[in-house]
A tleap script that builds the chain and sets N, CA, C and O, in Angstrom:
source leaprc.protein.ff14SB
mol = sequence {
  NMET ALA ASP ASP ALA PRO ASP LEU VAL PRO
  LEU VAL LYS ALA LEU THR ARG ALA PRO THR
  LEU PHE GLY VAL PRO TYR MET PHE ALA MET
  PHE ASN ILE VAL VAL THR ALA VAL ILE PHE
  LEU ALA THR LYS ASN LEU LEU THR LEU LEU
  LEU VAL LEU PRO ILE HIE SER PHE GLY TYR
  PHE LEU SER LEU LEU ASP ASP GLN MET PHE
  MET VAL LEU ARG VAL LYS ALA ALA LYS THR
  PRO PRO ARG SER LYS ALA VAL TRP HIE VAL
  LYS SER TYR ALA PRO GLY ASP SER CALA
}
set mol.1.N position { 220.052 -3.902 155.188 }
set mol.1.CA position { 219.191 -3.441 156.242 }
set mol.1.C position { 219.242 -1.931 156.425 }
set mol.1.O position { 218.253 -1.306 156.807 }
set mol.2.N position { 220.375 -1.368 156.157 }
set mol.2.CA position { 220.510 0.078 156.292 }
set mol.2.C position { 219.689 0.807 155.237 }
set mol.2.O position { 219.321 1.966 155.432 }
set mol.3.N position { 219.399 0.144 154.122 }
set mol.3.CA position { 218.608 0.779 153.070 }
set mol.3.C position { 217.133 0.863 153.435 }
set mol.3.O position { 216.407 1.680 152.868 }
set mol.4.N position { 216.676 0.035 154.367 }
set mol.4.CA position { 215.275 0.029 154.758 }
set mol.4.C position { 214.933 1.144 155.742 }
set mol.4.O position { 213.755 1.427 155.961 }
set mol.5.N position { 215.916 1.767 156.325 }
set mol.5.CA position { 215.678 2.823 157.312 }
set mol.5.C position { 215.131 4.065 156.610 }
set mol.5.O position { 215.615 4.439 155.542 }
set mol.6.N position { 214.127 4.703 157.206 }
set mol.6.CA position { 213.578 5.916 156.586 }
set mol.6.C position { 214.586 7.061 156.660 }
set mol.6.O position { 215.392 7.151 157.586 }
set mol.7.N position { 214.513 7.912 155.675 }
set mol.7.CA position { 215.381 9.087 155.674 }
set mol.7.C position { 214.873 10.078 156.715 }
set mol.7.O position { 213.685 10.401 156.743 }
set mol.8.N position { 215.750 10.549 157.550 }
set mol.8.CA position { 215.395 11.531 158.567 }
set mol.8.C position { 215.787 12.908 158.075 }
set mol.8.O position { 216.912 13.135 157.629 }
set mol.9.N position { 214.847 13.811 158.165 }
set mol.9.CA position { 215.106 15.190 157.779 }
set mol.9.C position { 215.099 16.017 159.058 }
set mol.9.O position { 214.082 16.070 159.749 }
set mol.10.N position { 216.199 16.652 159.378 }
set mol.10.CA position { 216.226 17.435 160.615 }
set mol.10.C position { 215.288 18.642 160.521 }
set mol.10.O position { 215.208 19.307 159.488 }
set mol.11.N position { 214.592 18.903 161.607 }
set mol.11.CA position { 213.681 20.033 161.669 }
set mol.11.C position { 214.339 21.139 162.476 }
set mol.11.O position { 214.735 20.930 163.623 }
set mol.12.N position { 214.453 22.289 161.888 }
set mol.12.CA position { 215.031 23.436 162.574 }
set mol.12.C position { 213.875 24.217 163.190 }
set mol.12.O position { 213.036 24.759 162.470 }
set mol.13.N position { 213.827 24.275 164.526 }
set mol.13.CA position { 212.703 24.910 165.209 }
set mol.13.C position { 212.575 26.393 164.853 }
set mol.13.O position { 211.470 26.935 164.832 }
set mol.14.N position { 213.687 27.037 164.578 }
set mol.14.CA position { 213.636 28.460 164.238 }
set mol.14.C position { 212.831 28.701 162.969 }
set mol.14.O position { 212.258 29.777 162.801 }
set mol.15.N position { 212.778 27.731 162.082 }
set mol.15.CA position { 212.020 27.894 160.846 }
set mol.15.C position { 210.523 27.702 161.048 }
set mol.15.O position { 209.739 28.042 160.163 }
set mol.16.N position { 210.112 27.167 162.186 }
set mol.16.CA position { 208.693 26.963 162.456 }
set mol.16.C position { 208.099 28.097 163.280 }
set mol.16.O position { 206.883 28.143 163.467 }
set mol.17.N position { 208.910 28.993 163.765 }
set mol.17.CA position { 208.421 30.090 164.598 }
set mol.17.C position { 207.883 31.224 163.746 }
set mol.17.O position { 208.313 31.428 162.611 }
set mol.18.N position { 206.942 31.954 164.306 }
set mol.18.CA position { 206.394 33.123 163.626 }
set mol.18.C position { 207.439 34.238 163.623 }
set mol.18.O position { 208.234 34.338 164.557 }
set mol.19.N position { 207.447 35.076 162.584 }
set mol.19.CA position { 208.378 36.202 162.588 }
set mol.19.C position { 208.042 37.150 163.737 }
set mol.19.O position { 206.871 37.404 164.022 }
set mol.20.N position { 209.067 37.662 164.383 }
set mol.20.CA position { 208.843 38.476 165.573 }
set mol.20.C position { 209.383 39.888 165.402 }
set mol.20.O position { 210.237 40.156 164.557 }
set mol.21.N position { 208.866 40.762 166.217 }
set mol.21.CA position { 209.323 42.139 166.309 }
set mol.21.C position { 209.602 42.394 167.786 }
set mol.21.O position { 208.672 42.494 168.586 }
set mol.22.N position { 210.870 42.500 168.149 }
set mol.22.CA position { 211.293 42.674 169.540 }
set mol.22.C position { 210.770 41.557 170.440 }
set mol.22.O position { 210.406 41.805 171.589 }
set mol.23.N position { 210.732 40.340 169.928 }
set mol.23.CA position { 210.381 39.182 170.733 }
set mol.23.C position { 208.922 38.788 170.741 }
set mol.23.O position { 208.572 37.781 171.357 }
set mol.24.N position { 208.054 39.540 170.080 }
set mol.24.CA position { 206.641 39.162 169.989 }
set mol.24.C position { 206.277 38.999 168.516 }
set mol.24.O position { 206.886 39.635 167.656 }
set mol.25.N position { 205.291 38.153 168.215 }
set mol.25.CA position { 204.885 37.992 166.816 }
set mol.25.C position { 204.383 39.307 166.219 }
set mol.25.O position { 203.852 40.162 166.927 }
set mol.26.N position { 204.561 39.451 164.901 }
set mol.26.CA position { 204.153 40.677 164.215 }
set mol.26.C position { 202.684 41.011 164.458 }
set mol.26.O position { 202.339 42.176 164.654 }
set mol.27.N position { 201.822 40.004 164.447 }
set mol.27.CA position { 200.396 40.272 164.632 }
set mol.27.C position { 200.130 40.890 166.005 }
set mol.27.O position { 199.322 41.811 166.120 }
set mol.28.N position { 200.797 40.394 167.040 }
set mol.28.CA position { 200.618 40.976 168.366 }
set mol.28.C position { 201.215 42.380 168.422 }
set mol.28.O position { 200.650 43.267 169.062 }
set mol.29.N position { 202.347 42.586 167.760 }
set mol.29.CA position { 202.969 43.911 167.747 }
set mol.29.C position { 202.045 44.929 167.073 }
set mol.29.O position { 201.907 46.056 167.549 }
set mol.30.N position { 201.415 44.529 165.964 }
set mol.30.CA position { 200.488 45.438 165.283 }
set mol.30.C position { 199.255 45.696 166.146 }
set mol.30.O position { 198.759 46.822 166.199 }
set mol.31.N position { 198.760 44.665 166.818 }
set mol.31.CA position { 197.643 44.836 167.745 }
set mol.31.C position { 198.013 45.826 168.847 }
set mol.31.O position { 197.219 46.699 169.198 }
set mol.32.N position { 199.207 45.688 169.382 }
set mol.32.CA position { 199.703 46.571 170.433 }
set mol.32.C position { 199.745 48.018 169.937 }
set mol.32.O position { 199.292 48.928 170.631 }
set mol.33.N position { 200.284 48.224 168.751 }
set mol.33.CA position { 200.408 49.578 168.204 }
set mol.33.C position { 199.034 50.189 167.952 }
set mol.33.O position { 198.814 51.362 168.253 }
set mol.34.N position { 198.111 49.408 167.402 }
set mol.34.CA position { 196.772 49.933 167.115 }
set mol.34.C position { 196.035 50.285 168.399 }
set mol.34.O position { 195.427 51.352 168.485 }
set mol.35.N position { 196.079 49.410 169.394 }
set mol.35.CA position { 195.390 49.686 170.662 }
set mol.35.C position { 195.969 50.932 171.325 }
set mol.35.O position { 195.227 51.785 171.811 }
set mol.36.N position { 197.280 51.029 171.343 }
set mol.36.CA position { 197.917 52.194 171.955 }
set mol.36.C position { 197.592 53.469 171.184 }
set mol.36.O position { 197.364 54.512 171.796 }
set mol.37.N position { 197.566 53.405 169.863 }
set mol.37.CA position { 197.248 54.584 169.053 }
set mol.37.C position { 195.804 55.029 169.271 }
set mol.37.O position { 195.532 56.227 169.347 }
set mol.38.N position { 194.885 54.085 169.370 }
set mol.38.CA position { 193.482 54.443 169.599 }
set mol.38.C position { 193.316 55.100 170.965 }
set mol.38.O position { 192.603 56.095 171.097 }
set mol.39.N position { 193.972 54.546 171.976 }
set mol.39.CA position { 193.894 55.151 173.310 }
set mol.39.C position { 194.526 56.537 173.301 }
set mol.39.O position { 194.008 57.458 173.931 }
set mol.40.N position { 195.641 56.693 172.592 }
set mol.40.CA position { 196.286 58.003 172.489 }
set mol.40.C position { 195.371 59.008 171.799 }
set mol.40.O position { 195.249 60.146 172.253 }
set mol.41.N position { 194.729 58.602 170.709 }
set mol.41.CA position { 193.837 59.517 169.995 }
set mol.41.C position { 192.609 59.872 170.827 }
set mol.41.O position { 192.087 60.982 170.717 }
set mol.42.N position { 192.148 58.948 171.652 }
set mol.42.CA position { 190.978 59.217 172.482 }
set mol.42.C position { 191.310 60.138 173.651 }
set mol.42.O position { 190.501 60.989 174.019 }
set mol.43.N position { 192.496 59.974 174.237 }
set mol.43.CA position { 192.836 60.764 175.419 }
set mol.43.C position { 193.626 62.024 175.099 }
set mol.43.O position { 193.630 62.967 175.891 }
set mol.44.N position { 194.298 62.053 173.943 }
set mol.44.CA position { 195.145 63.187 173.538 }
set mol.44.C position { 196.236 63.474 174.577 }
set mol.44.O position { 196.659 64.617 174.753 }
set mol.45.N position { 196.679 62.422 175.252 }
set mol.45.CA position { 197.727 62.543 176.251 }
set mol.45.C position { 198.952 61.787 175.747 }
set mol.45.O position { 198.880 60.591 175.468 }
set mol.46.N position { 200.069 62.488 175.632 }
set mol.46.CA position { 201.276 61.892 175.077 }
set mol.46.C position { 201.804 60.743 175.935 }
set mol.46.O position { 202.464 59.839 175.423 }
set mol.47.N position { 201.519 60.772 177.221 }
set mol.47.CA position { 202.005 59.716 178.112 }
set mol.47.C position { 201.318 58.371 177.867 }
set mol.47.O position { 201.838 57.330 178.268 }
set mol.48.N position { 200.159 58.388 177.213 }
set mol.48.CA position { 199.493 57.109 176.939 }
set mol.48.C position { 200.269 56.279 175.924 }
set mol.48.O position { 200.031 55.077 175.808 }
set mol.49.N position { 201.185 56.890 175.193 }
set mol.49.CA position { 202.021 56.124 174.267 }
set mol.49.C position { 202.949 55.174 175.018 }
set mol.49.O position { 203.463 54.215 174.443 }
set mol.50.N position { 203.160 55.445 176.299 }
set mol.50.CA position { 203.988 54.546 177.108 }
set mol.50.C position { 203.282 53.225 177.422 }
set mol.50.O position { 203.892 52.309 177.973 }
set mol.51.N position { 201.993 53.129 177.070 }
set mol.51.CA position { 201.283 51.865 177.260 }
set mol.51.C position { 201.847 50.761 176.376 }
set mol.51.O position { 201.583 49.581 176.609 }
set mol.52.N position { 202.617 51.136 175.370 }
set mol.52.CA position { 203.245 50.137 174.502 }
set mol.52.C position { 204.122 49.205 175.331 }
set mol.52.O position { 204.159 48.002 175.074 }
set mol.53.N position { 204.817 49.738 176.307 }
set mol.53.CA position { 205.777 48.938 177.075 }
set mol.53.C position { 205.129 47.820 177.898 }
set mol.53.O position { 205.558 46.673 177.773 }
set mol.54.N position { 204.110 48.096 178.739 }
set mol.54.CA position { 203.529 46.976 179.496 }
set mol.54.C position { 202.778 45.979 178.613 }
set mol.54.O position { 202.798 44.779 178.886 }
set mol.55.N position { 202.114 46.464 177.557 }
set mol.55.CA position { 201.411 45.542 176.663 }
set mol.55.C position { 202.418 44.656 175.941 }
set mol.55.O position { 202.201 43.454 175.791 }
set mol.56.N position { 203.517 45.253 175.497 }
set mol.56.CA position { 204.558 44.480 174.819 }
set mol.56.C position { 205.193 43.474 175.781 }
set mol.56.O position { 205.470 42.336 175.400 }
set mol.57.N position { 205.421 43.893 177.017 }
set mol.57.CA position { 206.003 42.979 178.010 }
set mol.57.C position { 205.088 41.788 178.266 }
set mol.57.O position { 205.555 40.656 178.394 }
set mol.58.N position { 203.794 42.042 178.341 }
set mol.58.CA position { 202.819 40.965 178.519 }
set mol.58.C position { 202.906 39.967 177.360 }
set mol.58.O position { 202.943 38.756 177.576 }
set mol.59.N position { 202.938 40.482 176.148 }
set mol.59.CA position { 203.057 39.609 174.978 }
set mol.59.C position { 204.381 38.881 174.930 }
set mol.59.O position { 204.442 37.728 174.502 }
set mol.60.N position { 205.436 39.536 175.362 }
set mol.60.CA position { 206.759 38.913 175.360 }
set mol.60.C position { 206.801 37.726 176.322 }
set mol.60.O position { 207.334 36.669 175.986 }
set mol.61.N position { 206.236 37.904 177.519 }
set mol.61.CA position { 206.244 36.811 178.490 }
set mol.61.C position { 205.322 35.672 178.063 }
set mol.61.O position { 205.611 34.509 178.346 }
set mol.62.N position { 204.214 35.989 177.385 }
set mol.62.CA position { 203.382 34.924 176.833 }
set mol.62.C position { 204.133 34.160 175.752 }
set mol.62.O position { 203.998 32.941 175.639 }
set mol.63.N position { 204.921 34.872 174.961 }
set mol.63.CA position { 205.704 34.218 173.909 }
set mol.63.C position { 206.808 33.351 174.497 }
set mol.63.O position { 207.188 32.344 173.900 }
set mol.64.N position { 207.323 33.729 175.651 }
set mol.64.CA position { 208.333 32.895 176.296 }
set mol.64.C position { 207.737 31.574 176.771 }
set mol.64.O position { 208.397 30.537 176.719 }
set mol.65.N position { 206.487 31.613 177.234 }
set mol.65.CA position { 205.837 30.391 177.701 }
set mol.65.C position { 205.570 29.431 176.546 }
set mol.65.O position { 205.834 28.233 176.651 }
set mol.66.N position { 205.047 29.962 175.449 }
set mol.66.CA position { 204.728 29.133 174.287 }
set mol.66.C position { 204.838 30.010 173.054 }
set mol.66.O position { 204.118 31.000 172.926 }
set mol.67.N position { 205.740 29.651 172.140 }
set mol.67.CA position { 205.964 30.506 170.979 }
set mol.67.C position { 204.805 30.465 169.983 }
set mol.67.O position { 204.745 31.301 169.082 }
set mol.68.N position { 203.891 29.519 170.125 }
set mol.68.CA position { 202.718 29.446 169.246 }
set mol.68.C position { 201.442 29.938 169.944 }
set mol.68.O position { 200.339 29.699 169.450 }
set mol.69.N position { 201.583 30.621 171.083 }
set mol.69.CA position { 200.439 31.047 171.885 }
set mol.69.C position { 199.453 31.896 171.083 }
set mol.69.O position { 198.246 31.663 171.151 }
set mol.70.N position { 199.938 32.858 170.340 }
set mol.70.CA position { 199.049 33.768 169.632 }
set mol.70.C position { 198.402 33.093 168.430 }
set mol.70.O position { 197.286 33.447 168.050 }
set mol.71.N position { 199.084 32.132 167.831 }
set mol.71.CA position { 198.486 31.361 166.743 }
set mol.71.C position { 197.328 30.520 167.277 }
set mol.71.O position { 196.279 30.428 166.639 }
set mol.72.N position { 197.515 29.916 168.431 }
set mol.72.CA position { 196.458 29.105 169.041 }
set mol.72.C position { 195.265 29.986 169.404 }
set mol.72.O position { 194.121 29.600 169.168 }
set mol.73.N position { 195.515 31.155 169.970 }
set mol.73.CA position { 194.424 32.059 170.329 }
set mol.73.C position { 193.673 32.550 169.099 }
set mol.73.O position { 192.452 32.704 169.138 }
set mol.74.N position { 194.394 32.798 168.003 }
set mol.74.CA position { 193.747 33.253 166.768 }
set mol.74.C position { 192.862 32.160 166.188 }
set mol.74.O position { 191.745 32.439 165.752 }
set mol.75.N position { 193.339 30.931 166.176 }
set mol.75.CA position { 192.541 29.820 165.654 }
set mol.75.C position { 191.329 29.573 166.547 }
set mol.75.O position { 190.236 29.304 166.049 }
set mol.76.N position { 191.517 29.662 167.856 }
set mol.76.CA position { 190.404 29.458 168.787 }
set mol.76.C position { 189.336 30.533 168.593 }
set mol.76.O position { 188.143 30.231 168.623 }
set mol.77.N position { 189.752 31.776 168.398 }
set mol.77.CA position { 188.790 32.856 168.183 }
set mol.77.C position { 188.045 32.680 166.863 }
set mol.77.O position { 186.870 33.032 166.762 }
set mol.78.N position { 188.718 32.141 165.858 }
set mol.78.CA position { 188.074 31.941 164.562 }
set mol.78.C position { 187.046 30.815 164.616 }
set mol.78.O position { 186.059 30.847 163.882 }
set mol.79.N position { 187.260 29.830 165.467 }
set mol.79.CA position { 186.357 28.682 165.538 }
set mol.79.C position { 185.271 28.841 166.599 }
set mol.79.O position { 184.353 28.024 166.663 }
set mol.80.N position { 185.360 29.868 167.421 }
set mol.80.CA position { 184.368 30.096 168.460 }
set mol.80.C position { 183.134 30.737 167.838 }
set mol.80.O position { 183.267 31.696 167.078 }
set mol.81.N position { 181.944 30.239 168.135 }
set mol.81.CA position { 180.748 30.862 167.560 }
set mol.81.C position { 180.540 32.264 168.127 }
set mol.81.O position { 181.001 32.561 169.230 }
set mol.82.N position { 179.859 33.114 167.392 }
set mol.82.CA position { 179.610 34.477 167.876 }
set mol.82.C position { 178.831 34.460 169.190 }
set mol.82.O position { 178.022 33.565 169.437 }
set mol.83.N position { 179.087 35.454 170.015 }
set mol.83.CA position { 178.419 35.507 171.318 }
set mol.83.C position { 176.931 35.785 171.169 }
set mol.83.O position { 176.152 35.479 172.071 }
set mol.84.N position { 176.528 36.361 170.043 }
set mol.84.CA position { 175.115 36.665 169.842 }
set mol.84.C position { 174.288 35.412 169.572 }
set mol.84.O position { 173.059 35.465 169.622 }
set mol.85.N position { 174.938 34.293 169.289 }
set mol.85.CA position { 174.199 33.056 169.000 }
set mol.85.C position { 173.388 32.608 170.210 }
set mol.85.O position { 172.305 32.046 170.051 }
set mol.86.N position { 173.890 32.846 171.402 }
set mol.86.CA position { 173.153 32.456 172.609 }
set mol.86.C position { 171.873 33.275 172.766 }
set mol.86.O position { 170.890 32.790 173.327 }
set mol.87.N position { 171.881 34.511 172.273 }
set mol.87.CA position { 170.714 35.382 172.415 }
set mol.87.C position { 169.723 35.161 171.283 }
set mol.87.O position { 168.531 34.967 171.523 }
set mol.88.N position { 170.223 35.191 170.034 }
set mol.88.CA position { 169.351 35.159 168.860 }
set mol.88.C position { 169.187 33.760 168.265 }
set mol.88.O position { 168.344 33.560 167.391 }
set mol.89.N position { 169.974 32.801 168.721 }
set mol.89.CA position { 169.920 31.416 168.238 }
set mol.89.C position { 170.264 31.287 166.759 }
set mol.89.O position { 169.860 30.320 166.114 }
set mol.90.N position { 170.992 32.233 166.225 }
set mol.90.CA position { 171.508 32.174 164.851 }
set mol.90.C position { 172.937 32.683 164.868 }
set mol.90.O position { 173.360 33.317 165.835 }
set mol.91.N position { 173.691 32.410 163.798 }
set mol.91.CA position { 175.091 32.798 163.753 }
set mol.91.C position { 175.328 34.156 163.110 }
set mol.91.O position { 176.473 34.604 163.046 }
set mol.92.N position { 174.293 34.821 162.637 }
set mol.92.CA position { 174.488 36.133 162.027 }
set mol.92.C position { 173.400 37.073 162.526 }
set mol.92.O position { 172.500 36.674 163.265 }
set mol.93.N position { 173.500 38.312 162.111 }
set mol.93.CA position { 172.536 39.312 162.541 }
set mol.93.C position { 171.378 39.445 161.566 }
set mol.93.O position { 170.409 40.147 161.856 }
set mol.94.N position { 171.458 38.790 160.420 }
set mol.94.CA position { 170.392 38.883 159.430 }
set mol.94.C position { 169.170 38.107 159.925 }
set mol.94.O position { 169.304 36.965 160.364 }
set mol.95.N position { 167.972 38.717 159.859 }
set mol.95.CA position { 166.784 38.006 160.326 }
set mol.95.C position { 166.477 36.812 159.420 }
set mol.95.O position { 166.553 36.909 158.195 }
set mol.96.N position { 166.137 35.710 160.035 }
set mol.96.CA position { 165.762 34.527 159.277 }
set mol.96.C position { 166.922 33.676 158.817 }
set mol.96.O position { 166.704 32.625 158.214 }
set mol.97.N position { 168.150 34.094 159.080 }
set mol.97.CA position { 169.319 33.312 158.673 }
set mol.97.C position { 169.648 32.336 159.789 }
set mol.97.O position { 170.139 32.739 160.844 }
set mol.98.N position { 169.386 31.079 159.568 }
set mol.98.CA position { 169.630 30.087 160.616 }
set mol.98.C position { 170.812 29.193 160.285 }
set mol.98.O position { 170.862 28.046 160.728 }
set mol.99.N position { 171.754 29.695 159.521 }
set mol.99.CA position { 172.907 28.882 159.099 }
set mol.99.C position { 173.838 28.588 160.211 }
set mol.99.O position { 174.849 27.917 160.008 }
savepdb mol mol.pdb
quit
């Protein structure tokens, strides 16, 4: 009877998590850096680089709630139709493309 039991393979949760940089996923960290750099280049104010801290804190607390939060948001954004579809009734900007 013991031979009929399925083999159990332990799942290590740490191996299912996204790689992180200071507690947030790499993709969010890169998004944070790019947004902060663009704002810095637009304003030319060195203090705008401090925006990294509140944006990073926001991402960190979201990651504490659910470690797959950013993966879910990325998949949802990829599957959401473009906002222009409501206006033009097509999925692209090319005229006559009704795909």
